[in-house]
Backbone as CSV, one residue per row, in Angstrom:
resi,resn,N_x,N_y,N_z,CA_x,CA_y,CA_z,C_x,C_y,C_z
1,MET,0.839,-1.193,0.000,0.000,0.000,0.000,0.874,1.243,0.000
2,TYR,0.256,2.424,-0.060,1.009,3.653,-0.272,1.015,4.575,0.947
3,LYS,2.055,5.416,0.988,2.136,6.443,2.017,1.759,7.771,1.370
4,LEU,0.657,8.376,1.815,0.115,9.585,1.214,0.463,10.822,2.037
5,LEU,0.703,11.923,1.351,0.805,13.226,2.003,-0.407,14.026,1.549
6,ILE,-1.325,14.294,2.492,-2.563,15.015,2.174,-2.393,16.473,2.563
7,THR,-2.407,17.353,1.569,-2.149,18.775,1.804,-3.370,19.601,1.434
8,ASP,-4.012,20.170,2.454,-5.198,20.996,2.242,-5.403,21.855,3.482
9,ASP,-5.796,23.108,3.302,-5.976,23.976,4.467,-7.310,23.727,5.165
10,GLU,-8.167,22.902,4.564,-9.439,22.560,5.194,-9.297,21.240,5.945
11,GLU,-9.386,21.321,7.258,-9.183,20.143,8.103,-10.172,19.029,7.801
12,LYS,-11.419,19.395,7.507,-12.447,18.383,7.243,-12.124,17.587,5.985
13,ILE,-11.587,18.272,4.976,-11.229,17.569,3.737,-10.064,16.620,3.984
14,ARG,-9.059,17.095,4.752,-7.924,16.227,5.074,-8.403,14.982,5.824
15,ALA,-9.284,15.197,6.782,-9.785,14.084,7.595,-10.571,13.087,6.744
16,LEU,-11.363,13.605,5.805,-12.164,12.738,4.936,-11.271,11.872,4.051
17,ILE,-10.269,12.506,3.430,-9.359,11.756,2.559,-8.574,10.732,3.363
18,LYS,-8.107,11.139,4.541,-7.326,10.233,5.387,-8.158,9.030,5.805
19,LYS,-9.425,9.268,6.135,-10.321,8.183,6.545,-10.432,7.124,5.449
20,TYR,-10.643,7.579,4.215,-10.781,6.646,3.098,-9.448,5.986,2.762
21,ALA,-8.355,6.747,2.894,-7.026,6.196,2.606,-6.708,5.051,3.559
22,ILE,-6.970,5.253,4.842,-6.705,4.221,5.850,-7.604,3.009,5.613
23,PHE,-8.858,3.280,5.224,-9.791,2.186,4.925,-9.270,1.318,3.784
24,GLU,-8.585,1.962,2.823,-8.030,1.237,1.670,-6.700,0.562,2.006
25,GLY,-6.210,0.771,3.239,-4.972,0.122,3.650,-3.728,0.986,3.535
26,HIS,-3.907,2.274,3.176,-2.772,3.181,3.034,-2.451,3.842,4.380
27,THR,-1.308,4.512,4.445,-0.991,5.376,5.581,-1.007,6.811,5.067
28,ALA,-1.279,7.763,5.959,-1.413,9.147,5.515,-0.846,10.119,6.529
29,VAL,-0.218,11.160,6.017,0.301,12.262,6.823,-0.370,13.535,6.320
30,GLU,-0.703,14.447,7.238,-1.411,15.667,6.856,-0.510,16.896,6.880
31,ALA,-0.793,17.828,5.960,-0.131,19.132,5.944,-1.213,20.178,5.699
32,ALA,-1.178,21.278,6.464,-2.227,22.293,6.381,-1.953,23.353,5.319
33,ASN,-0.746,23.372,4.765,-0.428,24.343,3.716,0.781,23.855,2.925
34,GLY,1.095,24.570,1.849,2.190,24.171,0.981,3.536,24.167,1.659
35,MET,3.747,25.121,2.564,5.024,25.190,3.267,5.253,23.935,4.103
36,GLU,4.207,23.495,4.805,4.310,22.276,5.610,4.606,21.074,4.720
37,ALA,3.977,21.038,3.548,4.184,19.920,2.625,5.637,19.854,2.164
38,VAL,6.195,20.995,1.826,7.598,21.051,1.378,8.528,20.560,2.482
39,GLU,8.298,21.029,3.707,9.144,20.642,4.832,9.020,19.142,5.118
40,LEU,7.813,18.603,5.045,7.611,17.177,5.303,8.315,16.328,4.249
41,CYS,8.292,16.787,2.997,8.947,16.042,1.920,10.464,16.039,2.078
42,ARG,10.982,17.012,2.794,12.424,17.041,3.062,12.811,16.060,4.160
43,LYS,11.833,15.679,4.978,12.111,14.818,6.130,11.654,13.380,5.929
44,GLU,10.605,13.199,5.136,10.033,11.869,4.968,9.867,11.525,3.492
45,ALA,9.717,10.238,3.220,9.485,9.770,1.852,8.002,9.436,1.680
46,PHE,7.402,9.922,0.601,5.993,9.661,0.326,5.852,9.030,-1.055
47,ASP,4.818,8.204,-1.211,4.564,7.572,-2.497,3.775,8.495,-3.418
48,ILE,2.904,9.319,-2.834,2.078,10.229,-3.638,1.617,11.394,-2.771
49,ILE,1.408,12.547,-3.404,0.956,13.747,-2.705,-0.405,14.171,-3.241
50,ILE,-1.350,14.426,-2.352,-2.625,15.046,-2.722,-2.485,16.503,-2.321
51,MET,-2.532,17.402,-3.294,-2.194,18.805,-3.061,-3.325,19.744,-3.486
52,ASP,-3.831,20.518,-2.524,-4.826,21.545,-2.834,-4.126,22.721,-3.503
53,VAL,-4.853,23.488,-4.307,-4.244,24.621,-5.007,-4.213,25.870,-4.131
54,MET,-5.377,26.294,-3.659,-5.480,27.549,-2.905,-5.273,27.305,-1.412
55,MET,-4.100,27.743,-0.904,-3.784,27.567,0.514,-2.964,28.751,1.014
56,PRO,-3.008,29.016,2.319,-2.180,30.082,2.895,-0.712,29.647,2.948
57,GLU,0.178,30.573,3.300,1.610,30.306,3.426,2.263,30.065,2.069
58,LEU,1.852,28.996,1.390,2.403,28.660,0.081,1.347,27.895,-0.695
59,ASP,0.994,28.380,-1.881,-0.068,27.732,-2.657,0.423,26.394,-3.222
60,GLY,-0.528,25.602,-3.686,-0.205,24.264,-4.172,0.737,24.236,-5.354
61,PHE,0.532,25.149,-6.315,1.406,25.195,-7.489,2.859,25.443,-7.078
62,SER,3.058,26.422,-6.197,4.416,26.762,-5.749,5.035,25.617,-4.962
63,ALA,4.220,24.947,-4.158,4.721,23.823,-3.359,5.167,22.674,-4.262
64,VAL,4.349,22.370,-5.263,4.703,21.294,-6.197,5.996,21.638,-6.936
65,LYS,6.105,22.881,-7.378,7.310,23.316,-8.095,8.548,23.134,-7.231
66,GLU,8.449,23.463,-5.944,9.589,23.347,-5.027,9.928,21.868,-4.767
67,ILE,8.917,21.055,-4.545,9.143,19.631,-4.267,9.756,18.931,-5.469
68,LYS,9.278,19.280,-6.679,9.758,18.640,-7.900,11.214,18.971,-8.216
69,LYS,11.765,19.988,-7.564,13.173,20.333,-7.787,14.098,19.209,-7.339
70,SER,13.679,18.467,-6.317,14.546,17.436,-5.754,13.944,16.039,-5.750
71,GLN,12.623,15.929,-5.903,11.983,14.616,-5.824,10.917,14.462,-6.897
72,ASN,10.865,13.297,-7.485,9.864,13.034,-8.512,8.732,12.205,-7.911
73,ILE,7.938,12.864,-7.060,6.821,12.194,-6.387,5.538,12.455,-7.179
74,PRO,4.733,11.418,-7.460,3.455,11.629,-8.143,2.566,12.592,-7.351
75,VAL,1.841,13.455,-8.056,0.989,14.463,-7.412,-0.406,14.444,-8.021
76,LEU,-1.412,14.394,-7.162,-2.801,14.579,-7.576,-3.250,15.916,-7.000
77,MET,-3.690,16.815,-7.865,-4.029,18.168,-7.428,-5.529,18.314,-7.210
78,LEU,-5.889,19.012,-6.134,-7.285,19.317,-5.831,-7.522,20.811,-6.002
79,SER,-8.700,21.180,-6.496,-9.016,22.599,-6.622,-10.513,22.820,-6.648
80,ALA,-10.930,23.947,-6.094,-12.342,24.322,-6.141,-12.664,24.927,-7.497
81,ARG,-11.619,25.216,-8.275,-11.797,25.818,-9.593,-11.448,24.799,-10.672
82,GLY,-12.232,24.797,-11.738,-11.988,23.850,-12.815,-11.549,24.515,-14.098
83,GLU,-11.003,25.740,-13.982,-10.583,26.466,-15.174,-9.480,25.722,-15.920
84,GLU,-9.547,25.813,-17.228,-8.560,25.132,-18.073,-7.152,25.613,-17.769
85,TYR,-6.999,26.919,-17.489,-5.679,27.471,-17.213,-5.036,26.779,-16.012
86,ASP,-5.812,26.585,-14.943,-5.283,25.936,-13.745,-4.834,24.513,-14.048
87,LYS,-5.646,23.804,-14.834,-5.288,22.425,-15.165,-4.014,22.378,-16.001
88,ILE,-3.935,23.249,-16.996,-2.747,23.280,-17.863,-1.503,23.628,-17.047
89,HIS,-1.646,24.619,-16.160,-0.514,25.035,-15.326,-0.044,23.877,-14.452
90,GLY,-0.994,23.151,-13.900,-0.650,22.016,-13.060,0.091,20.934,-13.825
91,PHE,-0.420,20.595,-15.014,0.226,19.555,-15.812,1.597,20.005,-16.315
92,GLU,1.763,21.290,-16.558,3.074,21.815,-16.950,4.093,21.654,-15.831
93,LEU,3.614,21.676,-14.587,4.497,21.502,-13.432,4.836,20.038,-13.185
94,GLY,4.130,19.155,-13.873,4.420,17.737,-13.737,3.463,16.950,-12.872
95,ILE,2.257,17.511,-12.573,1.301,16.747,-11.774,0.742,15.596,-12.609
96,ASP,0.158,14.616,-11.935,-0.328,13.420,-12.623,-1.833,13.416,-12.859
97,ASP,-2.575,14.150,-12.027,-4.025,14.198,-12.200,-4.561,15.463,-11.525
98,TYR,-5.767,15.869,-11.907,-6.366,17.099,-11.404,-7.831,16.812,-11.108
99,VAL,-8.235,17.017,-9.853,-9.606,16.734,-9.442,-10.253,18.009,-8.901
100,VAL,-11.457,18.291,-9.384,-12.178,19.499,-8.979,-13.108,19.179,-7.815
101,LYS,-13.087,20.037,-6.798,-13.994,19.896,-5.656,-15.400,20.338,-6.049
102,PRO,-16.453,19.771,-5.455,-16.439,18.613,-4.545,-16.164,17.324,-5.320
103,PHE,-15.604,16.348,-4.635,-15.217,15.109,-5.294,-15.705,13.915,-4.495
104,SER,-15.696,12.765,-5.133,-16.046,11.512,-4.473,-14.771,10.909,-3.878
105,PRO,-14.723,10.696,-2.563,-13.536,10.095,-1.944,-13.184,8.743,-2.553
106,LYS,-14.203,7.972,-2.897,-13.966,6.661,-3.496,-13.290,6.810,-4.851
107,GLU,-13.786,7.766,-5.639,-13.165,8.010,-6.948,-11.731,8.493,-6.773
108,LEU,-11.510,9.324,-5.743,-10.165,9.838,-5.473,-9.203,8.684,-5.204
109,MET,-9.633,7.700,-4.418,-8.798,6.537,-4.132,-8.502,5.735,-5.397
110,MET,-9.481,5.653,-6.279,-9.296,4.931,-7.541,-8.300,5.668,-8.436
111,ARG,-8.375,6.996,-8.425,-7.436,7.797,-9.215,-6.008,7.647,-8.672
112,ILE,-5.891,7.612,-7.341,-4.573,7.425,-6.713,-3.994,6.077,-7.125
113,ASP,-4.827,5.046,-7.090,-4.372,3.713,-7.473,-3.918,3.688,-8.930
114,ALA,-4.664,4.380,-9.798,-4.316,4.426,-11.224,-2.984,5.155,-11.438
115,ILE,-2.787,6.258,-10.712,-1.532,7.018,-10.815,-0.348,6.156,-10.402
116,MET,-0.496,5.446,-9.293,0.604,4.634,-8.782,0.922,3.461,-9.707
117,LYS,-0.088,2.901,-10.342,0.142,1.805,-11.299,0.889,2.329,-12.526
118,ARG,0.521,3.550,-12.980,1.234,4.149,-14.117,2.679,4.439,-13.745
119,ALA,2.866,4.938,-12.513,4.223,5.275,-12.058,5.091,4.023,-11.981
120,ALA,4.493,2.911,-11.531,5.243,1.656,-11.423,5.641,1.141,-12.803
121,ARG,4.725,1.277,-13.782,5.045,0.825,-15.135,6.128,1.688,-15.760
122,GLY,6.131,2.978,-15.400,7.088,3.900,-16.001,8.413,3.976,-15.281
123,GLN,8.541,3.251,-14.173,9.778,3.309,-13.399,10.894,2.607,-14.156
124,PRO,12.052,3.244,-14.288,13.168,2.628,-14.999,13.548,1.284,-14.375
125,GLN,13.878,0.316,-15.210,14.230,-1.002,-14.716,15.535,-0.999,-13.943
126,ASP,16.382,0.004,-14.206,17.668,0.052,-13.532,17.617,0.895,-12.255
127,HIS,16.397,1.198,-11.777,16.273,1.933,-10.522,16.887,1.062,-9.429
128,ASP,17.929,1.534,-8.812,18.777,0.719,-7.948,18.508,0.997,-6.469
129,ILE,17.968,0.012,-5.779,17.617,0.174,-4.365,18.111,-1.026,-3.556
130,PHE,18.684,-0.745,-2.386,19.084,-1.785,-1.443,18.243,-1.625,-0.181
131,VAL,17.697,-2.736,0.326,16.866,-2.691,1.532,17.380,-3.708,2.546
132,LYS,17.557,-3.247,3.768,17.953,-4.117,4.877,17.068,-3.747,6.064
133,ASP,16.044,-4.556,6.305,15.066,-4.265,7.359,14.470,-2.870,7.111
134,GLY,14.649,-1.935,8.045,14.077,-0.601,7.881,15.003,0.387,7.211
135,LEU,16.159,-0.087,6.751,17.128,0.785,6.076,17.000,0.626,4.569
136,THR,16.837,1.748,3.872,16.751,1.737,2.413,17.806,2.665,1.839
137,ALA,18.602,2.140,0.918,19.587,2.955,0.196,19.127,3.037,-1.250
138,ASP,18.732,4.221,-1.678,18.277,4.438,-3.051,19.438,5.041,-3.829
139,PHE,20.146,4.204,-4.574,21.323,4.651,-5.315,20.935,5.610,-6.438
140,THR,19.809,5.338,-7.091,19.378,6.154,-8.218,19.027,7.570,-7.774
141,ALA,18.293,7.687,-6.655,17.885,8.997,-6.147,18.918,9.595,-5.189
142,ARG,19.937,8.797,-4.860,20.975,9.201,-3.898,20.333,9.633,-2.574
143,ARG,19.633,8.671,-1.968,18.939,8.928,-0.710,19.105,7.734,0.229
144,ILE,19.163,8.028,1.525,19.143,6.995,2.562,17.892,7.231,3.398
145,LEU,17.094,6.175,3.553,15.863,6.259,4.330,15.922,5.266,5.486
146,ILE,15.483,5.704,6.656,15.363,4.809,7.802,13.914,4.827,8.259
147,ASP,13.272,3.681,8.158,11.838,3.555,8.477,11.023,4.593,7.708
148,GLY,11.406,4.809,6.447,10.673,5.720,5.572,11.054,7.178,5.703
149,GLU,11.933,7.510,6.660,12.320,8.906,6.876,13.649,9.204,6.190
150,ASN,13.664,10.290,5.443,14.864,10.689,4.715,15.954,11.149,5.693
151,ILE,17.172,10.628,5.528,18.277,10.957,6.421,19.236,11.921,5.721
152,GLU,19.496,13.046,6.369,20.428,14.030,5.817,21.864,13.600,6.086
153,MET,22.693,13.640,5.055,24.100,13.289,5.184,24.941,14.215,4.312
154,SER,26.218,14.273,4.619,27.134,15.045,3.785,27.411,14.242,2.510
155,PRO,27.843,14.905,1.429,28.147,14.187,0.183,29.130,13.030,0.385
156,LYS,30.139,13.239,1.222,31.131,12.188,1.430,30.559,11.018,2.232
157,GLU,29.628,11.302,3.145,28.963,10.228,3.865,28.168,9.358,2.899
158,PHE,27.474,10.009,1.942,26.734,9.256,0.929,27.688,8.387,0.120
159,ASP,28.799,8.963,-0.316,29.776,8.201,-1.099,30.258,6.984,-0.320
160,LEU,30.528,7.184,0.969,31.068,6.124,1.810,30.058,5.010,2.040
161,ILE,28.842,5.347,2.420,27.835,4.317,2.697,27.453,3.567,1.431
162,PHE,27.339,4.285,0.305,26.993,3.616,-0.946,28.093,2.640,-1.380
163,TYR,29.352,3.047,-1.221,30.455,2.165,-1.598,30.468,0.924,-0.703
164,MET,30.256,1.132,0.596,30.274,-0.005,1.518,29.118,-0.963,1.256
165,ILE,27.946,-0.423,0.922,26.805,-1.292,0.613,27.056,-2.055,-0.681
166,ARG,27.630,-1.389,-1.658,27.953,-2.048,-2.926,28.907,-3.225,-2.696
167,ASN,29.723,-3.095,-1.660,30.711,-4.133,-1.342,30.396,-4.795,0.000
168,LYS,29.112,-4.982,0.262,28.658,-5.551,1.533,29.245,-6.941,1.762
169,ASN,29.448,-7.237,3.045,29.976,-8.531,3.494,31.417,-8.790,3.048
170,ILE,32.098,-7.724,2.620,33.496,-7.838,2.215,34.340,-6.994,3.163
171,ALA,35.484,-7.556,3.602,36.390,-6.796,4.449,37.052,-5.708,3.599
172,LEU,36.842,-4.450,3.975,37.384,-3.315,3.225,38.501,-2.674,4.038
173,THR,39.690,-2.687,3.500,40.814,-2.095,4.220,40.673,-0.580,4.227
174,ARG,41.355,0.053,5.163,41.340,1.515,5.239,41.860,2.109,3.937
175,GLU,42.938,1.519,3.436,43.535,2.025,2.196,42.553,1.935,1.032
176,LYS,41.830,0.813,0.965,40.853,0.614,-0.109,39.733,1.648,-0.032
177,LEU,39.207,1.868,1.161,38.121,2.836,1.338,38.571,4.246,0.985
178,ILE,39.753,4.624,1.474,40.251,5.971,1.196,40.495,6.156,-0.303
179,THR,41.075,5.138,-0.941,41.360,5.219,-2.370,40.091,5.316,-3.198
180,GLU,39.092,4.485,-2.863,37.864,4.426,-3.661,36.917,5.594,-3.381
181,VAL,36.873,6.053,-2.130,35.914,7.105,-1.763,36.513,8.509,-1.891
182,TRP,37.763,8.668,-1.491,38.396,9.990,-1.553,39.261,10.179,-2.806
183,GLY,39.774,9.089,-3.343,40.572,9.191,-4.557,42.056,9.048,-4.289
184,TYR,42.803,8.818,-5.346,44.250,8.601,-5.241,45.006,9.836,-4.779
185,ASP,44.413,11.001,-4.988,45.116,12.240,-4.641,44.800,12.709,-3.221
186,PHE,44.269,11.795,-2.390,43.931,12.151,-1.012,45.200,12.340,-0.183
187,TYR,45.263,13.465,0.553,46.466,13.771,1.332,46.213,13.747,2.842
188,GLY,45.061,13.263,3.265,44.773,13.207,4.687,45.337,11.946,5.317
189,ASP,44.763,11.519,6.436,45.207,10.286,7.080,43.999,9.466,7.504
190,ASP,44.261,8.366,8.222,43.186,7.453,8.608,42.133,8.112,9.491
191,ARG,42.528,9.165,10.203,41.582,9.823,11.099,40.402,10.421,10.326
192,THR,40.649,10.831,9.087,39.557,11.367,8.259,38.515,10.288,8.004
193,LEU,38.982,9.086,7.681,38.069,7.964,7.459,37.325,7.625,8.748
194,ASP,38.054,7.537,9.857,37.430,7.189,11.137,36.366,8.208,11.541
195,THR,36.654,9.476,11.289,35.691,10.540,11.617,34.412,10.374,10.798
196,HIS,34.558,10.073,9.519,33.378,9.907,8.663,32.597,8.645,9.021
197,ILE,33.301,7.606,9.419,32.615,6.391,9.877,31.802,6.699,11.132
198,LYS,32.379,7.492,12.029,31.683,7.874,13.261,30.433,8.691,12.937
199,LEU,30.552,9.644,12.020,29.403,10.462,11.608,28.348,9.600,10.923
200,LEU,28.813,8.672,10.110,27.903,7.782,9.389,27.116,6.907,10.353
201,ARG,27.794,6.375,11.349,27.108,5.552,12.347,26.063,6.366,13.105
202,LYS,26.394,7.605,13.399,25.446,8.472,14.088,24.214,8.704,13.222
203,SER,24.419,8.910,11.923,23.301,9.137,10.997,22.426,7.897,10.868
204,LEU,23.043,6.715,10.933,22.308,5.466,10.751,21.542,5.033,11.997
205,GLY,21.830,5.645,13.149,21.102,5.324,14.367,21.205,3.856,14.730
206,GLU,20.064,3.178,14.882,20.067,1.772,15.293,20.728,0.864,14.261
207,TYR,20.857,1.331,13.029,21.472,0.518,11.984,22.979,0.720,11.896
208,ALA,23.535,1.469,12.843,24.985,1.658,12.902,25.697,0.320,13.108
209,ILE,24.995,-0.638,13.703,25.606,-1.951,13.963,25.933,-2.696,12.674
210,LEU,25.381,-2.233,11.546,25.671,-2.886,10.268,27.104,-2.610,9.806
211,ILE,27.722,-1.572,10.369,29.112,-1.263,10.038,29.998,-1.859,11.130
212,THR,30.729,-2.888,10.776,31.583,-3.591,11.722,33.037,-3.120,11.581
213,THR,33.674,-2.877,12.723,35.091,-2.507,12.723,35.943,-3.769,12.720
214,LEU,36.881,-3.866,11.790,37.795,-4.998,11.706,39.161,-4.512,12.184
215,ARG,39.512,-4.855,13.387,40.744,-4.360,13.994,41.974,-4.681,13.149
216,GLY,42.742,-3.638,12.904,43.961,-3.801,12.131,43.737,-3.924,10.650
217,VAL,42.479,-3.883,10.226,42.171,-4.039,8.801,41.389,-2.837,8.262
218,GLY,40.142,-2.691,8.757,39.289,-1.610,8.259,37.863,-1.807,8.731
219,TYR,36.924,-1.896,7.759,35.520,-2.004,8.113,34.804,-2.959,7.158
220,ARG,33.614,-3.406,7.590,32.779,-4.256,6.744,31.326,-3.879,6.971
221,PHE,30.563,-3.791,5.879,29.114,-3.548,5.977,28.419,-4.897,5.947
222,GLU,27.642,-5.163,6.991,26.947,-6.438,7.119,25.616,-6.370,6.373
223,GLY,25.558,-6.921,5.197,24.340,-6.853,4.377,23.623,-8.146,4.240
C-alpha cells in the first residue's frame, strides 16, 4: 500500500481523505499548507501527494514546483476551480491528475491507485535500491531512508555508505576505502576515514551496527 501526504488547508477535507485512505490500507500524513508539505517532503518519503491549489503560506502550485526540484513524487491536485488554465498550469508543473472539488472520496482513491500503477510501469528497470530491514539505500535517487524517513548526510557520507553497501559482506581495508571514496590524490590520514565512519554511524542510528570494525584491517558492511 502507499504512504500519502494530504495537503489541504481545510481540516475536514484532510480528515475525509485520510479516513478513506486508511480504509483502503494506506498510511497518511497531513499538511495544512504548501510550506508544511515542502518541509515534510524534506524529512520523509511519500509515495504520492494530494495537493490543494489555494492555501495560505504557500499555494499548491508553488509547493509542487519546489518539491519537484529534488523529488519526482506523483501528485494529484485538488481545486475548487476547474478552469482550463489551472489544469494546464498544473500539468506543466508535472502533476499526474487534477480533481475538482467537490469530489467523491472513493473516486479519489481509484485515481490514486491508477496514478501509482502508471508510475510503477514507467519506473526505470535500472532503478537501484538496497533494503535491509528498515534501512533503504536508493542509489538512483541518492537517498538513505530509515523507516521511511529521509536521512540528511554530507556528500562524502553518501559516497562512503553507498560504496560499503555495494561491497557488503566484504572486508574493506582503510587504504581501499580511502582510495575508492576519496581518490588517489587524497592527502589526509586514517583519522579522516574514522571521523566519517563515526558520523555515518550516528546518521544510521540503530542501523549503525551494520558497520563492523575490523581491527587492524578496516571495516565491513553487514548486508
